[in-house]
C-alpha positions in Angstrom: -62.3 -154.8 136.5 -65.6 -153.4 134.6 -66.1 -149.8 135.1 -69.8 -149.8 135.8 -72.2 -152.8 136.7 -75.9 -151.9 135.8 -78.3 -154.0 137.9 -81.6 -154.7 136.6 -84.2 -156.6 138.7 -87.2 -157.4 136.5 -90.7 -158.9 136.9 -93.2 -159.1 134.0 -91.5 -156.3 132.0 -92.1 -157.8 128.5 -93.7 -154.7 127.4 -90.8 -152.3 128.2 -87.7 -154.5 128.6 -86.2 -154.3 125.3 -86.3 -150.5 125.3 -84.7 -150.4 128.8 -81.8 -152.8 127.8 -81.1 -150.9 124.7 -80.8 -147.6 126.6 -77.9 -149.2 128.3 -76.3 -150.8 125.2 -76.5 -147.6 123.4 -74.6 -145.5 126.2 -71.7 -143.4 124.9 -69.3 -145.0 127.7 -69.0 -148.8 126.7 -67.1 -150.1 129.9 -70.0 -151.6 131.5 -71.9 -155.1 132.0 -75.5 -155.5 132.8 -76.9 -158.0 135.2 -80.6 -158.8 134.8 -82.4 -160.8 137.6 -85.6 -162.3 136.6 -87.9 -162.5 139.6 -89.9 -165.5 138.4 -91.7 -163.5 135.7 -94.8 -165.1 134.4 -94.7 -163.6 130.9 -91.9 -163.5 128.3 -89.5 -161.2 130.2 -86.9 -164.1 130.7 -87.0 -165.1 126.9 -86.4 -161.4 126.0 -83.4 -160.9 128.5 -81.8 -164.1 127.3 -82.0 -163.3 123.6 -80.1 -160.2 124.4 -77.5 -162.1 126.5 -77.0 -164.4 123.6 -76.1 -161.5 121.4 -74.0 -159.4 123.8 -71.5 -160.9 126.3 -72.0 -157.8 128.4 -75.3 -159.1 129.5 -75.8 -161.7 132.2 -79.1 -163.1 133.0 -80.0 -164.8 136.4 -83.3 -166.7 136.9 -84.8 -167.0 140.3 -87.1 -169.7 141.3 -89.5 -167.4 143.1 -90.0 -163.7 143.3 -87.7 -162.1 145.9 -89.1 -158.6 144.9 -86.9 -155.7 143.9 -84.7 -155.9 147.1 -83.8 -159.7 146.6 -83.3 -159.2 142.9 -80.8 -156.3 143.5 -78.9 -158.2 146.4 -78.7 -161.2 143.8 -77.3 -159.1 141.1 -74.9 -157.7 143.6 -73.2 -161.1 144.1 -72.2 -161.1 140.5 -71.4 -157.5 139.9 -67.7 -156.8 138.8 -67.8 -153.2 138.5 -66.0 -150.3 140.3 -69.4 -148.7 140.2 -73.0 -149.7 140.6 -75.9 -148.1 138.7 -79.5 -149.3 138.4 -82.1 -149.5 135.8 -85.7 -150.8 136.4 -87.2 -152.9 133.4 -89.6 -150.2 132.6 -87.3 -147.3 132.8 -84.6 -145.7 130.5 -81.1 -144.3 130.9 -80.0 -141.1 129.1 -77.2 -142.3 126.6 -74.8 -140.2 128.6 -75.6 -141.3 132.0 -72.8 -143.7 132.6 -70.2 -141.6 131.0 -71.1 -138.4 133.0 -71.5 -140.2 136.3 -68.5 -142.6 136.0 -66.2 -139.7 134.8 -67.4 -137.5 137.8 -66.6 -140.4 140.2 -63.2 -141.1 138.8 -62.3 -137.2 139.1 -63.6 -136.9 142.7 -62.5 -140.0 144.7 -64.0 -138.6 147.9 -67.4 -138.9 146.6 -69.1 -142.1 147.3 -72.4 -141.8 145.7 -73.2 -139.5 142.8 -76.8 -138.6 141.4 -78.6 -136.4 139.2 -81.8 -135.3 137.5 -84.6 -137.7 137.1 -87.4 -137.2 134.6 -91.0 -138.8 134.9 -92.6 -139.8 131.5 -95.8 -142.0 130.4 -98.6 -141.0 132.6 -96.6 -138.1 133.9 -94.2 -136.0 132.3 -92.1 -133.6 134.6 -88.5 -133.3 135.9 -88.0 -134.4 139.5 -85.2 -132.4 140.7 -83.2 -134.0 143.6 -82.1 -132.7 146.9 -78.7 -130.7 146.7 -77.0 -132.0 149.8 -73.9 -129.8 149.4 -72.8 -128.4 152.8 -75.5 -130.6 154.6 -74.4 -133.0 157.5 -76.8 -135.8 156.4 -75.8 -138.1 159.3 -76.4 -135.4 161.8 -79.7 -134.5 160.4 -80.7 -138.0 160.2 -80.0 -138.7 163.9 -81.9 -135.6 165.1 -84.9 -136.5 162.9 -84.9 -140.2 163.9 -85.8 -139.0 167.5 -88.9 -137.1 166.2 -92.2 -138.7 165.8 -92.3 -138.6 162.1 -94.6 -140.3 159.8 -93.2 -139.7 156.3 -90.2 -141.6 155.2 -89.8 -139.7 151.9 -86.1 -138.7 152.2 -86.2 -135.2 151.4 -89.4 -134.5 153.6 -87.8 -136.7 156.5 -84.4 -134.8 156.3 -86.3 -131.4 156.1 -84.6 -130.7 152.7 -86.4 -129.6 149.3 -86.2 -132.1 146.6 -86.6 -136.0 145.7 -84.0 -138.5 146.7 -83.9 -142.0 145.3 -81.4 -144.6 144.3 -82.4 -145.3 140.7 -80.6 -142.2 139.5 -77.4 -142.9 141.6 -74.1 -144.4 140.8 -72.5 -145.9 143.9 -69.0 -147.3 144.5 -69.3 -151.0 144.8 -67.2 -151.4 147.9 -70.3 -149.6 149.7 -72.1 -152.8 149.4 -69.8 -154.6 151.7 -71.5 -152.7 154.6 -74.8 -151.9 152.8 -77.5 -154.3 151.3 -81.2 -153.8 150.2 -83.4 -155.0 153.1 -85.5 -158.0 151.7 -88.2 -157.5 154.2 -89.2 -154.6 152.0 -91.6 -154.9 148.9 -91.3 -151.2 148.3 -89.3 -148.1 149.4 -86.1 -150.2 149.7 -84.5 -147.2 148.0 -85.3 -145.1 151.1 -83.8 -147.7 153.3 -80.6 -148.1 151.5 -80.1 -144.3 151.5 -80.6 -144.2 155.2 -78.2 -146.9 155.5 -75.6 -145.1 153.5 -76.2 -141.7 155.4 -76.0 -143.6 158.7 -72.5 -144.9 157.9 -71.3 -141.3 156.7 -70.8 -141.9 153.1 -70.6 -138.8 150.8 -73.3 -137.9 148.4 -72.7 -135.5 145.6 -75.3 -133.9 143.1 -74.5 -133.3 139.6 -77.0 -130.8 138.0 -77.7 -130.4 134.3 -79.8 -132.6 132.0 -81.9 -135.5 133.2 -79.9 -138.9 133.3 -82.7 -141.3 134.3 -86.2 -141.5 132.9 -88.8 -143.0 135.4 -91.8 -144.5 133.6 -95.2 -143.9 135.1 -97.8 -146.4 134.3 -100.8 -148.5 135.9 -98.9 -151.7 136.9 -95.8 -150.0 138.7 -95.1 -151.3 142.1 -95.1 -147.9 143.8 -98.9 -147.8 143.6 -99.2 -150.8 145.9 -100.1 -148.7 148.8 -100.6 -151.6 151.4 -97.0 -152.6 150.8 -95.8 -149.0 150.9 -97.4 -148.6 154.2 -95.8 -151.7 155.5 -92.5 -150.7 154.4 -92.9 -147.2 155.9 -93.6 -148.7 159.3 -90.6 -151.1 159.1 -88.3 -148.2 158.2 -89.7 -145.8 160.8 -89.0 -148.8 163.4 -85.5 -149.0 162.1 -85.1 -145.3 162.5 -86.5 -145.4 166.1 -84.0 -148.1 167.1 -81.2 -146.1 165.5 -80.3 -149.4 163.5 -78.9 -147.3 160.7 -76.1 -145.8 162.7 -74.8 -149.2 163.9 
């Protein structure tokens, strides 16, 4: 079994893709595979991805006939993943060279932890550290059940749970067996990370925060999906509806 599967859903990433892939190939831990899912890109993204796969058998490239967005791309990648652990990288972002080593080593030594995560750093149009929630000592499932009954309008995980800090899946490493019970919601074209986190919290999985250096570099640029406010609002309403119906606890 491969130690870590790095999942990369990509769409029109020709400008940044080679840098993103190299940030994984240059990892200090070498027991990994990269699964790139091209969401019917209209530029040279697929060509770039295939050029890397021809040179390195650690890389598998899957081409989708139509854009299934990030959620669909990730679910497709999960079908092929052979790793004990799952990590993520968007086609415009970067991994710290020690990310896979630090997180997989921690997971190996702490088998009761299901999800581990660290500090994320923004770069590009913004340049600051994004410190995640430290969930130590918190009963996240209990908090989520209580908050789901309240009339809340914000689904950002930290604010929703009433905890200080950010929470997203890109800087996480997750046991692959969790994805037998959790999948990315393909109705969402944005904020699918929040939905997956709520699924994992609702099923009682254990999160652990590793402080220290930034392990994931999140690029801020004009064309990023997060700036599509219309889709973000649709996603928020969909997730709030799932919370209201207690779907995350089933």
